C-alpha positions as CSV (number, residue, x, y, z in Angstrom):
1,M,-26.6,14.9,-41.1
2,V,-27.8,16.0,-38.4
3,K,-24.6,16.3,-35.6
4,E,-25.6,15.1,-32.3
5,I,-23.4,17.2,-30.4
6,F,-23.3,21.2,-30.7
7,L,-20.6,23.8,-29.7
8,N,-22.8,25.0,-26.6
9,D,-22.8,21.8,-25.1
10,K,-20.7,21.5,-21.8
11,F,-18.0,18.3,-22.5
12,F,-16.1,16.5,-19.2
13,V,-13.3,14.7,-20.8
14,A,-12.8,11.9,-17.8
15,G,-9.0,11.2,-18.0
16,G,-8.7,14.7,-20.2
17,S,-4.8,15.1,-19.1
18,G,-3.8,11.9,-20.2
19,M,-2.7,10.6,-23.7
20,A,-6.1,9.9,-25.7
21,G,-8.1,12.3,-23.1
22,G,-5.7,15.4,-24.3
23,A,-6.4,13.9,-27.7
24,I,-9.8,14.3,-27.8
25,Y,-9.4,17.7,-25.9
26,R,-7.7,18.7,-29.0
27,K,-9.7,17.4,-31.7
28,L,-13.2,19.1,-29.5
29,K,-11.2,22.7,-29.0
30,S,-10.4,22.3,-32.9
31,K,-13.5,22.0,-34.1
32,G,-15.0,25.0,-31.9
33,Y,-16.5,23.1,-28.8
34,G,-15.9,24.6,-25.5
35,N,-15.4,28.0,-26.7
36,P,-17.5,30.1,-24.0
37,K,-18.1,32.7,-27.3
38,N,-20.5,29.4,-28.3
39,G,-22.1,29.0,-24.5
40,G,-19.9,26.1,-24.4
41,S,-17.3,24.5,-22.4
42,I,-15.2,21.7,-21.8
43,L,-14.1,20.4,-18.2
44,I,-11.1,18.0,-17.5
45,P,-10.7,18.6,-13.9
46,K,-7.2,17.4,-12.4
47,R,-6.9,14.3,-10.1
48,S,-6.5,16.5,-6.9
49,E,-9.8,18.0,-8.1
50,L,-11.8,15.4,-8.4
51,D,-10.9,11.7,-7.3
52,L,-12.6,9.4,-9.8
53,L,-12.4,6.4,-7.5
54,N,-14.7,7.9,-5.7
55,L,-18.4,8.3,-6.1
56,N,-19.2,10.7,-3.5
57,Q,-17.2,13.6,-4.9
58,V,-18.0,12.2,-8.3
59,E,-21.8,13.1,-7.7
60,E,-20.9,16.2,-5.9
61,W,-18.2,17.2,-8.9
62,F,-21.5,16.2,-11.2
63,K,-24.1,18.7,-9.5
64,L,-21.8,20.9,-9.5
65,N,-20.9,21.5,-13.2
66,S,-23.6,19.5,-15.2
67,P,-22.0,18.2,-18.2
68,N,-24.0,17.0,-20.7
69,V,-21.7,14.7,-22.7
70,V,-19.1,13.1,-21.3
71,I,-16.3,11.2,-22.5
72,I,-15.0,8.4,-20.3
73,A,-11.0,8.2,-21.3
74,A,-9.7,7.8,-17.7
75,A,-8.1,4.2,-16.8
76,K,-5.5,2.6,-15.3
77,V,-3.7,1.3,-18.0
78,G,0.0,-0.8,-18.7
79,G,1.5,-3.2,-20.7
80,I,2.1,-6.8,-19.7
81,L,4.6,-6.1,-16.8
82,A,2.2,-4.0,-15.6
83,N,-1.0,-5.9,-15.6
84,S,0.8,-9.1,-14.7
85,R,2.1,-7.2,-11.3
86,N,-0.6,-5.5,-10.6
87,P,-4.2,-7.6,-11.5
88,T,-6.2,-6.2,-8.3
89,E,-5.8,-2.9,-8.9
90,F,-6.2,-2.8,-12.8
91,L,-9.6,-5.0,-12.2
92,L,-10.8,-3.0,-9.4
93,E,-9.5,0.4,-10.2
94,N,-10.8,0.7,-13.6
95,L,-14.4,-1.0,-12.1
96,K,-14.6,1.8,-9.9
97,I,-13.7,4.5,-12.2
98,Q,-16.0,3.5,-15.0
99,T,-19.0,2.8,-13.1
100,N,-18.7,5.8,-10.6
101,I,-19.0,8.0,-14.0
102,I,-22.1,6.0,-16.2
103,E,-23.9,5.4,-13.6
104,T,-23.6,9.4,-12.2
105,S,-24.2,10.3,-16.1
106,W,-27.0,8.5,-16.2
107,K,-28.9,9.8,-13.1
108,S,-27.6,13.1,-13.6
109,G,-29.3,13.5,-16.9
110,V,-26.2,13.8,-19.4
111,R,-27.5,13.8,-22.9
112,R,-24.5,11.9,-24.9
113,L,-22.3,9.3,-23.2
114,L,-19.2,8.0,-24.9
115,F,-16.7,5.3,-23.3
116,L,-13.1,4.1,-24.8
117,G,-13.1,0.3,-24.3
118,S,-9.7,-1.6,-25.3
119,S,-9.5,-4.1,-28.5
120,C,-8.0,-6.3,-25.4
121,I,-11.1,-7.1,-24.4
122,Y,-12.1,-9.9,-27.4
123,P,-10.7,-13.6,-26.9
124,K,-7.2,-14.6,-27.7
125,Y,-8.1,-16.3,-30.3
126,A,-10.7,-14.7,-32.2
127,S,-11.4,-14.5,-35.9
128,Q,-9.0,-12.0,-37.5
129,P,-9.1,-9.7,-38.5
130,I,-11.8,-9.2,-35.7
131,E,-15.3,-8.1,-36.0
132,E,-17.2,-6.6,-32.9
133,E,-19.5,-10.2,-32.7
134,S,-16.3,-11.9,-31.7
135,L,-17.0,-10.6,-27.9
136,L,-17.5,-12.8,-25.4
137,S,-17.0,-16.0,-27.7
138,G,-13.7,-17.3,-26.5
139,N,-11.3,-16.7,-23.6
140,L,-9.4,-14.1,-22.8
141,E,-5.3,-13.4,-23.5
142,P,-4.7,-14.5,-19.4
143,T,-1.6,-11.5,-19.5
144,N,-3.7,-8.4,-19.5
145,E,-7.6,-10.2,-18.9
146,W,-7.9,-8.6,-15.7
147,Y,-8.2,-5.3,-17.4
148,A,-10.1,-6.5,-21.0
149,I,-13.0,-7.5,-17.7
150,A,-13.4,-4.2,-16.7
151,K,-13.6,-2.8,-20.2
152,I,-16.6,-5.9,-21.2
153,A,-18.4,-4.5,-18.2
154,G,-18.0,-1.1,-18.8
155,L,-18.9,-1.4,-22.4
156,K,-22.5,-3.9,-20.8
157,L,-23.2,-1.7,-18.5
158,C,-23.4,0.7,-21.2
159,E,-25.4,-1.3,-22.9
160,A,-27.2,-2.3,-20.7
161,L,-28.5,0.7,-19.6
162,S,-29.0,2.1,-23.3
163,K,-31.5,-0.7,-23.5
164,Q,-33.7,-0.6,-20.2
165,Y,-33.5,3.0,-19.8
166,S,-32.9,4.7,-22.9
167,F,-29.6,6.3,-22.2
168,D,-27.6,7.6,-25.2
169,A,-24.4,5.7,-24.2
170,I,-21.7,4.1,-26.7
171,T,-18.3,2.9,-26.9
172,L,-15.6,2.9,-28.9
173,M,-13.2,0.2,-29.1
174,P,-9.5,1.4,-30.1
175,T,-6.8,-1.0,-30.9
176,N,-3.3,-0.2,-29.4
177,L,-2.3,3.7,-29.2
178,Y,0.7,5.6,-29.7
179,G,2.2,9.6,-29.6
180,P,1.3,12.2,-27.8
181,G,1.1,11.9,-23.9
182,D,2.5,8.2,-24.3
183,N,3.3,6.5,-20.9
184,Y,7.4,6.0,-20.8
185,D,7.8,3.9,-17.8
186,S,9.7,0.7,-18.2
187,N,7.6,-0.8,-15.8
188,S,4.2,0.0,-17.2
189,S,4.4,1.2,-20.9
190,H,3.0,-0.7,-23.5
191,V,5.0,-2.1,-26.3
192,M,5.4,0.9,-29.1
193,A,6.3,3.1,-26.1
194,A,8.5,0.7,-24.4
195,L,10.2,0.3,-28.4
196,I,10.8,3.8,-28.9
197,K,11.9,4.6,-25.4
198,K,15.0,1.4,-25.8
199,F,16.1,2.6,-29.3
200,F,15.9,6.4,-28.5
201,Y,18.3,6.1,-26.0
202,A,20.0,3.1,-27.5
203,S,20.7,5.9,-30.3
204,E,21.7,8.3,-28.0
205,K,24.4,6.5,-25.9
206,K,25.1,4.4,-29.4
207,M,24.6,1.0,-27.7
208,S,25.9,-2.1,-29.8
209,E,22.3,-4.1,-28.8
210,V,18.7,-3.4,-28.0
211,I,17.2,-6.7,-26.2
212,C,13.7,-6.6,-27.0
213,W,10.5,-9.2,-24.9
214,G,9.4,-12.5,-26.9
215,T,10.0,-14.0,-29.8
216,G,8.8,-10.3,-32.4
217,K,6.3,-13.1,-33.9
218,P,2.9,-11.9,-32.5
219,L,1.3,-9.0,-35.0
220,R,-0.4,-6.1,-34.0
221,E,-2.2,-2.6,-35.2
222,F,-1.5,0.6,-34.2
223,L,-3.2,4.0,-34.3
224,H,-1.9,7.0,-33.5
225,V,-3.5,9.3,-30.6
226,D,-4.4,11.7,-32.9
227,D,-6.8,9.9,-35.3
228,L,-8.0,8.0,-31.9
229,G,-9.3,11.6,-31.2
230,N,-10.9,12.0,-34.6
231,A,-12.9,9.3,-34.3
232,V,-14.3,10.3,-30.9
233,V,-15.4,13.5,-32.2
234,F,-16.9,11.7,-35.4
235,A,-19.0,9.4,-33.2
236,L,-19.9,12.0,-31.1
237,E,-21.5,14.4,-33.9
238,N,-22.5,12.0,-36.5
239,W,-22.7,7.8,-34.5
240,K,-26.8,7.3,-32.8
241,P,-27.3,3.9,-32.6
242,S,-31.1,4.6,-33.0
243,S,-30.8,5.9,-36.1
244,T,-32.3,3.8,-39.3
245,N,-28.4,4.5,-40.9
246,S,-26.5,3.4,-38.0
247,P,-24.5,-0.2,-37.5
248,V,-26.2,-2.9,-37.3
249,D,-24.6,-7.3,-35.9
250,N,-25.0,-9.8,-37.8
251,N,-28.4,-10.6,-36.5
252,G,-29.5,-7.0,-37.8
253,N,-29.5,-5.7,-34.1
254,P,-28.5,-1.7,-33.2
255,L,-24.8,-2.3,-32.8
256,L,-24.2,-0.1,-29.7
257,F,-19.9,-0.4,-29.7
258,L,-17.3,-0.2,-33.0
259,N,-14.1,-0.9,-34.0
260,V,-11.6,1.6,-34.2
261,G,-8.3,1.2,-35.8
262,T,-5.8,1.6,-39.2
263,G,-6.9,-2.2,-40.6
264,R,-3.0,-2.5,-41.5
265,E,-1.2,-4.6,-38.8
266,I,3.0,-5.3,-38.1
267,S,4.5,-8.0,-36.6
268,I,6.6,-6.6,-33.8
269,I,10.0,-7.6,-34.9
270,N,9.0,-6.0,-38.1
271,L,8.0,-2.9,-36.4
272,A,11.6,-3.3,-33.7
273,K,13.1,-3.1,-36.7
274,K,11.6,0.3,-38.5
275,I,11.8,2.0,-35.0
276,A,15.3,1.1,-35.2
277,E,16.0,2.3,-38.5
278,I,13.5,5.9,-37.5
279,S,16.3,6.3,-34.5
280,N,19.5,5.5,-36.6
281,F,20.9,2.5,-34.1
282,K,23.1,0.6,-36.0
283,G,23.4,-2.0,-33.2
284,E,21.7,-5.5,-33.0
285,I,18.6,-6.4,-32.1
286,I,18.5,-9.4,-29.3
287,W,15.0,-11.1,-28.2
288,D,14.9,-12.7,-25.0
289,K,12.2,-15.7,-26.1
290,S,11.8,-15.9,-22.3
291,K,9.4,-13.1,-22.2
292,P,5.8,-13.4,-23.0
293,D,5.0,-12.5,-26.3
294,G,1.1,-12.0,-25.4
295,T,-2.0,-12.6,-27.9
296,P,-0.2,-14.3,-31.2
297,R,-2.1,-11.4,-33.3
298,K,-4.6,-8.4,-32.7
299,I,-5.9,-6.5,-36.2
300,L,-9.6,-5.2,-36.3
301,N,-11.8,-4.7,-38.4
302,I,-13.4,-1.6,-38.6
303,N,-15.6,-1.7,-41.7
304,R,-18.6,-0.3,-39.6
305,I,-17.3,3.2,-38.4
306,L,-15.3,3.5,-41.9
307,N,-19.0,2.7,-43.5
308,L,-20.1,5.5,-41.4
309,G,-17.9,8.0,-43.1
310,W,-14.1,7.8,-40.7
311,K,-11.1,6.8,-41.6
312,P,-7.3,6.9,-39.9
313,E,-5.1,9.4,-41.8
314,I,-1.5,9.5,-39.8
315,S,0.8,6.9,-41.5
316,L,2.8,4.3,-39.0
317,D,6.1,6.1,-40.5
318,K,4.8,9.0,-40.4
319,G,3.5,8.8,-36.3
320,I,7.0,6.9,-35.0
321,R,9.1,9.8,-37.6
322,E,6.9,12.6,-35.2
323,T,6.8,11.2,-31.7
324,F,10.4,11.0,-32.1
325,K,11.0,14.2,-33.0
326,N,9.2,15.2,-29.8
327,L,11.0,12.9,-28.3
328,K,13.9,14.8,-29.4
329,N,12.8,17.9,-27.3
330,E,11.7,16.2,-24.5
331,S,13.8,14.6,-21.4
332,F,11.3,11.4,-20.4
333,I,14.0,9.4,-20.0
């Protein structure tokens, strides 16, 4: 199979200092990309060097640096609480970030672009496991619709540029992520990081109870961020939607976005029990049913990317244990 990216490419990983971007950077480096000896480079400018919300800065940066492969892992992200408190910022900032980068990449002649979407773009009551065709087939989950709408717009902009101008822009839709570089802020973290922090702290302090949000009944799928990094590099190397062996939708049309996950789900209550066991927490788990559950079930159908040859490698138990091991060396609380 002919690879679609090369060792002498100049990569721009937008959001390269974040959880997803960091994993992508590590995977690129491990495969020999970005090595100056091969004529390659990987650019991950800090926010102080490049404000992605400012179109003029983005355009000037592209003129000066001329990347030819762009990966968009930059986004304003957060859990249910952050989304409900800051709907304007979640919609407006994500729209600006992705539009600025995608449009400038197209105008600058970038050869390949990969945009990271999110599984939250799918309808709240989509048929499970969720196929790519479920997009825009129903109402979104209200607790994160602002972020979801922005991500849908980014995906559709990539699709429009591909169809109208043959711009090589592809999108991956990862499920819930966790692992190195996660956000443990109590006001903006996602469920996995929130639970890990609660039980880590409770175990360290020998607390008698931990209070968790909701009923614990919702089912979720979790992907270690290093598996996502692997999927991104795999897709850049091997997935060309115009190729004859690339995935097509149910109508036989080339797909420009693919799901990425594990194909396995766990209830939040069982996840909490698993994290409690791994953290050696001996107290009681109490569920605050006054708090929202979010989408009742969300698991992705990942058959299409599996058929291309990618598969996840890090089990949930292994990933959580490694996360706890790393946290013991960090003062994150």
